N, C-alpha and C positions, 0 to 999 in steps of 0.2 A: 203513655203519659200525655195524652191529649194532642199528639202530633201524628201525621201520617208520613209514611216513607215517600209517597208521591210529592208531598209538599217540599221535599228536598231535591226533587228532580230525579229520583231513583226508582227502580223497580226490582222485584225479585228476578233472579236469572240463574242459569247454570253454565259455567265455563267448562268446555271440553265435551266429550261424547256422553250421550245419555245412557241409561241402562235401568236395570231393576234393582231397587234398594230394599233391604229389610230394616225397618226403623222401629225402635222401641215405642210402645204406646204409653209409656210411663207406668206408674203404680206398680213397680216391680216389688214383689213380696219375697222376703226370706222366710223359709219354713224351718224353724229350729226343732229338731227331733231328738228323742232319747231312745236308745236301744232297749228292747225288752225281748224276753224269750231267747236269750243268747244270740241276738242279732236276727232272729227270724221275723221280727216286726219292729217298726220304729214308730213310737207314739209322738204325736204332735205336742210339743211343750209350749211353744209360743210362736207368734208371727210378728213381723215388723216390716215397715217400708225403709229400705236402705238407701235409696237414691231419689233425688229430685229430678224432675223433668229437665232434659237438656236437648238441644237441637243445634244443628249447623246448617246454614244456608248462605247463599251468595246474592249480592246486589250489584247493580251497575247503573250508569246513567240511562234514563229512559230513552230508547232509540226512536220511540214514536213521536216524541216532542223535540228531541235534539239529536244531532248526528252522534253516532257512536264515537266517542273521543276520550282523550286522556282526562282524568279527574284532576281538578286544580287543587292546590294546597288549601285554599279557602274552603272548598267543598269538603275536603277531607277533615278539616278542623270542625266544621259544623256537624258532620256525621259522628265524629269522636265525642264531641261535647254532648250530643244527644244520647248516644247509645252506651258509651263506655263510662259508666257512672258508678260511684261507690254506694250502691243501695238498689233495692228492688222497686220497680215501678210497674204500673199496670200495662200489660202487653196484650193486644188483641189482633186477631187476623180478620181482615176485611173480606169476609166470605159468608154467604148466606147460611152455610151449615154451621158456622161458628158464631152465629148471632147470640149476643148476650153471654158469651163464654170469654173468660179472660184468664191470663196467667200473671204472675208477678215476677219480673225478670230484669236481668242486666246482661251486658255483652262484653266479651273480648273481641277485638276487631283485628283481623289480619288483612294484609294487602294482597291483591291479585295483580301481578305485573306481567307485561309482555315486553321483551327487549328493554327492560329497565324502566318502563313507563307504567304508571298506575291507571288501571282500567276498571277495577272493581274491588270489592271487599268480601271477605269470608267472615261471617258473623257466627261466633260461638255463644249461644244463649244458655244461661244458667238461671233456673228458677228457684224459688224458696219452698217448693212443695212437690210431692210425688204425683200430684194431680192438678187439674184445672178447677175453676169455680165458675158458677153462674153469677151474673150480676145480682146484687142483694135483692132478696125477696122479702116483702113486708106484708104481714097480715094482722088483722085485729080481731081478738076474741072478746065479745061482750057478754058478761055474766050479769044479767039483770037481777037475779035472785041468788041467795045462798044455795050452794050445792048444785047449781046449774052445771051441765056438762056440754062441752064443745069439742069439736074435732079439728085437728090440723095434720096435714100430710107432710112427712119428711121425704123430700124428693132427692135426697143424696144418692149417688151411685155406690157409696161405700156402706157396707153393713156396720151397724154399731150406733153410736150417738154423736151428736154435736151440741155445743153450747151456743144457742142464739143470743143476740142482744135482746133484752127484755125490758119493757117499760110498763109498770103496773100503776094504774090510777085507782086508788081504793075509794069506794063509794059508801063505806060504812065503818064505824069504829069497831075494833075487835081484833082477834087473832086470825091471820090469813094463812091458809094452807092451800097449796096447789098440788093436786094429786094427778100424776100421769099413769093411767092404767097400764100402758104398754110395758113399763118397767117396774110397776108397783113401787113408785118412787114419789115421795112427798117433799115439797119445798115448804118450809114453815117460817113465818115471821110473826112474832108476838107484838101486841100493843100497837097496831096500826090505827091511823086516824082518818076520818072522812076527808077526802080531798088530797090525801098524801100521795106523792108520786115517788115510786121506788124504781130504781134502775139497776139492772144487773148486766154486767159485761165481764164475764169470767176472766179472772178471779176477783172482780171488784163488785161491791154492792154499795149503793148510796141512796139517800132519802132527801126529800125536799123539806122535811121537818127537822130543824136543827137540834131540838132537844130529844129526838127519838134515838136512843142508843142502839141503833140497828145492828151493830157488830155483836152486841150481847143477846139481842132478841132473835137473831137469825140462826137456823140450825146448820148453816153452811152446806146445805145440799142445793146446789144451783139447779134451776130449771133447765131441762134439756130435751131434745127431740131424738127419737131412736127409730131404727127400722131393721128389718130382716129381709131376706130374699123374697119372702112371700107376703109380707105385711109392712105397711109404712104409715098406718093411720094411728095417730096419737090421740087418745081420748082424755081430755083434761077436765077436772072438776075443781071449782073454786069454792072455798067455804064462806066467802063474803062477796057481796055484789062488787064488781070491779070491771075495769076494761084493761085488757092486756094487749100491748103492741109487740109483736115478735118480728125480728129482722135477722136474716141469716143468708149466707151465700152457699147454696147447695154444692156439694162436691161433684165434679164431673170427671169421670175416668176416660180421658181422651188425650192423645198426644198431638204432635205437630207434624 
């Protein structure tokens, strides 16, 4: 949420002896199966993510800048005010390997005491997703002529589809269709006007033209990007000249 742990005078640490840990990498999938052939085989019926990413780590006063000492009540209050909040906020690790990767998280905070004196905190992090995300990526597709085709890559680590935020500037009157060859899927809006700006943020669509009844003229098939293990190139065709700005945060299957 725009602040660093070091700005509070703290660093990550570990109290006690070290060792080898086995830590979840997030994205835990439940495989729901149905018995067939009298139990000789189990068919996959569905899958789902059952858990959001969580992690536990410890912090203490930075011994490089200050003597290792007891934490004051004022310092404790500042840490609690920052981390122990009723809502999820952007959380990033300041590490080259995690550049542009973020989680959305909040924390429960436990005290680490020695002889009744407070020397650190154990932070229990809870996120709102089974995976991390990249910082939002924005690209623009320019369709100068009707039926032009452009390509956009879905760089998500998760197979399937995502709904990006889409802003369409229409450059000709008419009915607009956006066809994504990857899924054989068409987004259609009837009665568009030259200069009209249409915004899609699933499940909401809006237009800059007040008298365009877009709720009636939209087929309610939102534009989306898809990928598989072997292919992530989405080929898009527009029926009218237009400019499409696409913004999304790719899924990153990585833990903490």
